[in-house]
C-alpha positions as CSV (number, residue, x, y, z in Angstrom):
1,X,15.4,232.1,131.7
2,X,18.3,229.7,132.1
3,X,20.9,229.4,129.3
4,X,18.6,231.4,127.0
5,X,15.7,229.0,127.5
6,X,12.6,230.6,128.9
7,X,10.2,228.6,131.0
8,X,7.5,229.1,133.7
9,X,8.2,227.8,137.2
10,X,5.4,227.8,139.7
11,X,5.6,227.0,143.3
12,X,2.4,226.4,145.2
13,X,2.0,225.5,148.9
14,X,-1.3,224.2,150.2
15,X,-1.8,223.9,154.0
16,X,-4.2,221.4,155.3
17,X,-7.2,222.7,157.3
18,X,-7.0,219.7,159.6
19,X,-4.8,219.9,162.8
20,X,-3.3,223.3,162.1
21,X,-1.6,224.9,165.1
22,X,1.5,226.5,166.5
23,X,4.7,224.5,167.1
24,X,4.7,222.4,170.3
25,X,1.0,222.7,170.8
26,X,-0.2,220.5,167.9
27,X,1.8,217.4,167.1
28,X,1.2,213.9,165.7
29,X,-2.0,212.8,164.1
30,X,-5.7,212.5,164.9
31,X,-7.8,209.3,164.7
32,X,-8.5,210.0,161.0
33,X,-4.8,210.0,160.2
34,X,-4.5,213.8,159.6
35,X,-1.0,214.9,160.5
36,X,-0.5,218.2,162.4
37,X,0.7,221.1,160.3
38,X,0.5,219.2,157.0
39,X,1.7,221.1,153.9
40,X,1.7,220.1,150.3
41,X,4.2,222.0,148.1
42,X,4.0,221.5,144.3
43,X,6.6,222.7,141.8
44,X,5.4,223.0,138.3
45,X,7.6,223.6,135.3
46,X,6.0,224.7,132.0
47,X,8.3,224.7,128.9
48,X,7.3,224.9,125.3
49,X,3.8,223.5,125.9
50,X,5.0,220.6,128.2
51,X,4.4,220.5,131.9
52,X,6.1,218.6,134.7
53,X,5.1,218.5,138.3
54,X,6.7,217.4,141.6
55,X,4.8,217.3,144.9
56,X,6.5,217.2,148.3
57,X,4.5,217.0,151.5
58,X,5.6,217.6,155.1
59,X,3.8,217.2,158.4
60,X,4.2,216.1,162.0
61,X,5.4,212.5,162.5
62,X,2.1,210.5,161.9
63,X,1.5,208.7,165.2
64,X,0.0,209.9,168.5
65,X,2.5,212.1,170.4
66,X,2.7,215.5,172.0
67,X,5.3,218.0,173.1
68,X,3.8,220.3,175.7
69,X,5.5,223.6,176.2
70,X,7.1,224.2,179.6
71,X,9.9,226.4,180.9
72,X,12.5,224.4,178.9
73,X,13.8,225.7,175.6
74,X,12.8,222.4,173.9
75,X,10.2,220.3,175.7
76,X,10.6,216.5,175.6
77,X,8.3,214.7,173.2
78,X,5.8,212.3,174.8
79,X,4.6,209.3,172.8
80,X,1.1,208.2,173.8
81,X,1.0,204.8,175.4
82,X,-2.8,204.4,175.6
83,X,-3.8,204.3,172.0
84,X,-3.4,202.1,169.0
85,X,-1.0,204.1,166.8
86,X,-1.3,201.8,163.8
87,X,-4.9,202.6,163.0
88,X,-4.2,206.3,162.5
89,X,-0.8,205.6,160.9
90,X,-2.4,203.2,158.4
91,X,-5.1,205.8,157.6
92,X,-2.5,208.5,157.1
93,X,-0.5,206.5,154.6
94,X,-3.5,205.0,152.8
95,X,-4.6,208.6,152.2
96,X,-1.1,209.6,151.1
97,X,-0.8,206.7,148.6
98,X,-4.3,207.5,147.1
99,X,-3.4,211.2,146.7
100,X,0.2,211.0,145.7
101,X,1.3,207.4,144.9
102,X,4.5,205.9,146.2
103,X,5.8,207.5,149.3
104,X,9.4,208.4,150.1
105,X,9.6,209.4,153.8
106,X,12.6,211.4,154.8
107,X,12.9,211.8,158.6
108,X,15.2,214.7,159.6
109,X,14.8,214.5,163.4
110,X,17.8,214.0,165.7
111,X,18.6,210.4,166.2
112,X,19.9,211.0,169.7
113,X,18.6,212.7,172.8
114,X,14.9,213.4,173.3
115,X,13.9,212.9,169.7
116,X,15.5,209.4,169.4
117,X,12.2,207.6,170.5
118,X,10.3,209.5,167.8
119,X,12.7,208.3,165.1
120,X,12.8,204.7,166.5
121,X,9.0,204.5,166.7
122,X,8.5,205.9,163.2
123,X,11.0,203.5,161.7
124,X,9.4,200.6,163.5
125,X,5.9,201.6,162.4
126,X,6.9,201.9,158.7
127,X,8.5,198.5,159.0
128,X,5.3,197.1,160.5
129,X,3.2,198.7,157.8
130,X,5.0,196.4,155.3
131,X,3.8,198.4,152.3
132,X,6.0,198.4,149.3
133,X,4.6,201.8,148.4
134,X,6.3,203.4,151.5
135,X,10.0,203.7,151.9
136,X,11.7,205.3,155.0
137,X,15.1,207.0,155.3
138,X,16.3,208.6,158.5
139,X,18.9,211.4,158.2
140,X,20.1,213.1,161.3
141,X,20.2,216.6,159.8
142,X,21.5,218.4,162.9
143,X,24.4,215.9,163.3
144,X,25.3,215.6,159.6
145,X,25.1,219.3,158.8
146,X,26.3,220.9,162.0
147,X,28.7,223.8,161.7
148,X,27.2,224.8,158.4
149,X,28.5,221.7,156.6
150,X,25.7,221.9,153.9
151,X,27.8,219.7,151.6
152,X,26.9,216.8,153.8
153,X,23.4,216.9,152.3
154,X,24.9,215.0,149.4
155,X,24.8,211.9,151.6
156,X,21.0,212.3,151.8
157,X,20.7,213.1,148.1
158,X,22.7,210.0,147.2
159,X,20.3,207.9,149.3
160,X,17.3,209.4,147.5
161,X,18.7,209.5,144.0
162,X,17.2,206.3,142.6
163,X,13.7,207.0,144.0
164,X,14.0,210.6,142.8
165,X,14.8,209.5,139.3
166,X,11.9,207.1,139.4
């Protein structure tokens, strides 16, 4: 109940049975376009007989890469050089568009250091996809929100506002 108005709020997460695994051992996509550790989270609000739903998905960056554990705290990501990334990437987003419609990608990885090549490759591949149903925003979460500056999330929210309203 908020301000005396009662409603039902449901939160449902569904984890994909494809490419599940522990962090660092399972990354990227497979040839069918299934992203590692993919999760769909749906929020449903039910109020006076009306329902509204919002679905958010998350998963590994959808191209062929790995991050093999070693003695370092955070192993360096390795982007595969021997495969055609675009085939699996295209399959991934074709499936996403069929299931969910227009896609708003929010990439939160570091844009410096060892994760920089992941962000650059992802941005380049979305651009190459040239699909009006897919939009990409990179937001360096660790840089922008360091030292518990959570108010800086407003920068991201402002970038997403128009698509969110849509």
